[in-house]
C-alpha positions in Angstrom: 189.9 132.3 71.6 190.7 135.2 74.0 194.1 135.7 75.7 194.2 135.9 79.3 195.0 139.2 81.1 198.6 137.6 82.0 199.0 136.5 78.2 198.2 140.3 77.1 200.7 141.8 79.6 203.6 139.5 78.4 202.8 140.5 74.7 202.5 144.3 75.7 205.8 144.1 77.9 207.3 142.2 74.8 206.3 144.7 72.3 207.6 147.5 74.4 210.8 145.6 75.4 212.0 145.2 71.6 211.8 148.5 70.8 213.5 149.6 74.3 216.4 147.0 73.3 216.5 148.7 70.1 217.0 152.6 71.5 219.4 151.3 74.3 221.8 149.6 71.7 221.8 152.6 69.3 222.5 155.1 72.3 225.1 152.8 73.6 226.5 153.1 70.0 227.1 157.1 70.7 229.3 156.2 73.6 232.9 156.7 72.4 231.5 158.8 69.4 233.9 161.6 70.3 236.8 159.3 68.9 234.9 158.7 65.6 235.4 160.9 62.5 232.7 163.6 62.2 231.4 162.2 59.0 230.4 159.2 60.7 228.6 161.0 63.4 225.4 161.5 61.1 224.9 157.7 60.7 225.4 157.2 64.1 222.2 159.5 65.0 220.5 158.4 62.3 220.4 155.2 63.8 219.3 156.6 67.1 216.3 158.4 65.3 215.4 155.4 63.5 215.3 153.6 66.6 213.2 156.3 68.2 211.0 156.5 65.3 210.3 152.5 65.4 209.9 152.6 69.0 207.1 155.4 68.6 205.6 153.7 65.4 205.2 150.3 67.9 203.5 152.5 70.5 201.2 153.9 68.5 200.4 150.5 66.6 201.3 151.9 63.0 
């Protein structure tokens, strides 16, 4: 059974929306980073890096 073009668009939108949501959430966590101890900055940037890497993997289908 093949999916309709509208189903394919919905699947593609969902596949890209989830990584986008993760990126937005990770980036939002950087707000106020200047009030967090410097020792915690690396962890915050690691979360952003992970969200971006996951999004790229999703796009590439890896």
